N, C-alpha and C positions, 0 to 999 in steps of 0.2 A: 425421490420426487415429492414425497409428503413432507420432507424436511424444508425443501425449497419453497413449497406452497405455504407452510407455516411461517417461514422467514418473511415471505412477501406479505402476509397478513399482518405481522407485527410492525413492518415498516409503514404499511397503510394506515393502521390504527394509530400509531404514535404520530404520524404526519397529520392526520385528521384532528387529533387532540391539539396539536400545535397550531393548526389553522384556527381553530375556535378560540383558543386563548389569545392569539395575536390579533384576531379580528376585534375581540372584546375590548383588549387594552388599546388598540389603535383608536377606536371610537371615542373612548373617555379621554385619551391624551389629546386628540384633535380639539375636542370641546374645551378641555383646560387650557391648551395651548393658545387657542384663539381668544379665550376669555382673559387670560393673563397676559396676552401679547408676548409670549415666550417663544423665541426661536428654537431654543434647546428642546422644549416639550414637543413642539411640532415636529422637529427632526427625529425625536424619539419615536413619534407616532409613525413616521415614514420608515424607520427601521422595523417596527412591528409589521408594517404592511409588506416589507421585503422578506421578512421571515415567513409570513404567510405564503407569499408567492413562492418562496424556496420550497415550502412543504407541498405545495401543489405540483411543482416540478418534479419533486422527489417521488411522489405518487405516480405520476405519469411515467417516469423513468423506470420505476419498478415494474409497472405493468408491461412496458415495452420489453424490458429485460427478461420477463417471464414467459415471453412468447415462445412456442414450441420450435425446435430446429426444423428446417425445410431444405430443399434442395439448394436454394441459393445460399443459405447460412446454415451449414450442417452442424456447426458447433453451437447453434443457438444465439441468442441476443444478449447475453449476460453483460457484455461491455457497454450496453446502453446505459447501464446504472452509472458507469464511470462518467459518460457524457453528461448526465443529469447532475452528478457531483460537480463537473466542471462549470455548469450553468449556474448553479448555487453559489460556487466560489465567486464567479463573475459578479453576481448580484451583491455579495459581500464587499467586493472591491469597489463597485460603483457606489454603494451606500456610503462607503468611507470618503470618496472623493466628493460626494454631494455634501456630506457633513462638513468637510473642511472648507468647501467653497462658501456654503451658506453662512457658516460661523465667521469666516474672514469678512464677508458682507456686513455682519452686524458688528464686528469690530470697527469697521470704517464708518458705518452709520448706525450707532447705537440707539437703542430704543429702550425705554423704561418698561419693566414688567411689574405685574401686580399679582402676587399669589395669596389665595385664601388659605385658611386652615384645611378646609375639605379638599383643596387641590393638592396640598402638601401630603395628605393622608393617602389619596389616591395614588400619587406618585410612588410613595413609600410601598404600598401594596403591590404596584407594578414592578418595583425593583425585586421584591420577594418572588413574585410570580415568574419573572424572567430567569432568575437565578435557578429556581427548581426546575423550571421547564428545560433550560439549558442543560443542566446536569442529567436529568432524566433521559433526554433524547440523545445526548451524546453517549451516556453509558449503555443505552439500548443499542445504539449504533454499533459500538464496540463489541457487544456480546454476540451480535448476529453478523459482524463483519460488513456492515453497510457504511460505505464512505459517504453516501449521501446524507445519511442520518447524522453521522459524525460532524459533517460540515454544518448542517442545519442546527445541531446542538451547540457547536462552537459559535455560531452567529448569534444564537439566542443567549448564550451566556455573556458575550461581548455586549450584547444589547442591555443585559442586566447591568454591566458596569457602566454603560452610557446612562441608564436611568438613575444609577446611584450618584453619579457625577452630577447629572441635572438636579437631583434632590439636594445634593450638598450645596451646589451653586445657589438654589433657591433659598435654602435656609440662611446661608451667608448674607444673600441680599436682603432677606426679610429682617435679619437681626442688625446688620450694619449698613445696609444701603449700598454696599459695594457690589457691582455687577460683574461676575466673573463667567457667566454662562457661555459667552461667545468664545472665550478662551479655552474653557473646558471643552467646548464643541470641537475646537481645533485638535486638542489632544486626543480626544476620543476618536475622531475621524482618522487620525494618523494610525492609531491602534487598530481600527477596523481595516484600514488599507493593508496594514502589515499581515493581519489575519487572512484577508483575502488572498494576498499574494502566496503565503504559505499553502492555503488550501488549493489554489491553482497549481502550484509546483507539485504538490503531492499527488494530485489527480493526473496531472500529465505524465508523472513517472509510472503511475498504474497503466495509463494508456499505451505509453511507449514500450513498456516492458522494463522491469527492474530485476536486480539480483534477487533470487529467492531467499527468504529468510534462512539464516544459518542454522538455526535450531531445527527448522522443519527439514531441511536437506539432510543434515547429520542423522536426525531421527529416522528418516526414510531409508537412507543408506544402510543404517544399522539393522533396521527392520528386515530389509531384503537380505542382507547378509547372515540373518538368523537361520535361513535354510541350511542344513547340514551339508549339502552338495555345493554350496557357494562359499568361496573363500574371501571375496570382497565384491562391493558394488561401487562403480565409478561412473564419471561423465553423466551424472544425473542432470537432466533439463526438465524444468517445470514450465509449461506454457499455461498462462492464465487467460481464460475467456469469461471472467466475471467472478464475482464473489463466490467461493466455494466450487468454482468450476475449473478444475485443473486436469491437464493431460500432461504425461510425462514420458521420457525415454531415459534408459539407462543401460549401462554395460555390466555384465557379471562375469567374475572370474570363476572358471570351472575346471575340473581336471580333464586332460587331454585324452582320457580313455572313454568319455561319454559318447554314447551313440546318438544319431539324429533322434531316434524315438525317445530316448531318455532326456534330451535337450527340450524337445517338444513338450513332454510331460512337465518338466521343470518350469518352462516359461508360463505355461498355462496355470500352474499352481501359484507361482509368483504373482501374476496379473490378477487372479482371483482374491488372493490374500490382501494385497495392497488396495484393491477397490473396496473390499468389505470392511477393512480395518481403518483405511486412511482416507477413503473417498476419492482417491485419484486414479484416473485411468491410464495405465501403462500401454502405450500404443506401439512401443517398440522396445525390444530387449536385445542388445547386442551381446556378443560373446568374445571373452578372452580366454584362451586356454592356457593352463600352466603345466609345466613339465612334471611327470610322476614316475618316469621310467629311468631318470639319470640324476643321481645325486649332485653331480657337477653343475647342473643348471642353477641350483639354489645358491651355490657359492658365487657363481657368475653374477647372478641376480644381486646379491648383497654388495659385491664389489662395484658393479656398475651404478647401483643406486647411490652408494657412498660417494662415488666420483661425481655424479650429476648433482646431488643435493648440496654439495659444497657451495654451489653458486646461489646467491641469495634470490635470484629471480626464478630459479627452478623451485616450484612448490611441491611437486609430487611425481613419483615415477610409478606406473602400473602396467598391467597387461604385458609382462615380460615373458617371452617364450624363446627357447633355443631350438633350432633345427639342426642337430648335430650332423645329420647325414648331408644336408645341403650347405652347411656351414654358414648359417644365417641367424641372426637374432633380431628380434622386433620388440618394441615397447612404446608406450606413450609418456609423454612428459607434460605436466601442466606448468605453463609459464604465467607470470603476472603481466600487467599491461605495461610494465616500465622497461621491457626489453624488446629489441627487434627480433621478431620471430625467426626470420630467415638466418640472422647472424647467430642467435642462440642455437638454432638446429645444427648449423655447420660446426659450432664449437663442440656440441655434444658429440657428434659424429667423429670428429677428429680425436677427441679425448677417449672415447670408447674404442676406436679402431686402433689406438696405440696400446690399449690393453689387451686387445684381442685381434691382432693383425690378420689372422687367418679367417676371420668371420666378416660377412657383409652386414653392415649395421643399418637397420631400417627403423626411423624414428618418426612418430606421429606427434605433432604438436597440438596440444588441447589448450583451449583459453580458460582463463580463470573466471568462469562464470557462476560458479557455486562454491560456497565454503565447505 
């Protein structure tokens, strides 16, 4: 809980810094833009204002996400942070559209700008300030897994590019008399629109739920399988309820000689280790038994596995168990999304039944949801 509190404090402090910097820069740019009659500088000030607004939204989202779980929302409000990230992304997108529209207007109806040396120096300082602020906010967001800060940092960095382009067009105009700021504004606006769309898509993926990181799932399954009584961990599903708020379920393969009491002790031990070491709550642990009393089962398993995995759509077989008394065998097969599950299952049953016609084959199809 203290880690979550510390993380929230970092987000709030970083966002407050962003608000002050953007407010300071916006005021100066509005003054310069009006004095120089420069649409590019005024739009740059608007971008600073949107950055400040994004930071305010980030703070609000973080505070809402940090609310304690209750009866209505027993898993907490962590996903509120994703919603705040979506709002920030929408602001980025809107700022890009606004920049394009206003810049096109200035292309159609051009106006002369007049830049003083002081104005150019202030714009140059603003460029450096936005670059450093963007890098700092984005890196902080990555360190503490805050999508909202990453989004705000990305927007600030792009605003730095905007300011650099404005400075470049102002210098070109001052030296040559050629006005490029409206055209530069269009290009910048398109870049901001692209950034906003990417942020929206990324945040929507977090809200909808996406495939867990391959490295994380592999590491977690290996960690669980380190227990001497577990031969393998499978069917891991991780549900995300906000940054660093994950609950999961998994199947473990254990010997068929284990008693209920031993299994109870094992699952409790796994749950405790995973939470203490990985910060993930295991809410369910399913069990696969493997044969220990008959060596023939291992040979059957190898032959069945070899037959199934010849298909490129069959990614894995696990949970294999043979009941010699009842003449049944059961196992799970992980299939990719490019095969009809029903047809694939029928094909597997037919092939294995030909190998062992005296056995009834029970197959469970698993989706390829983790790597």
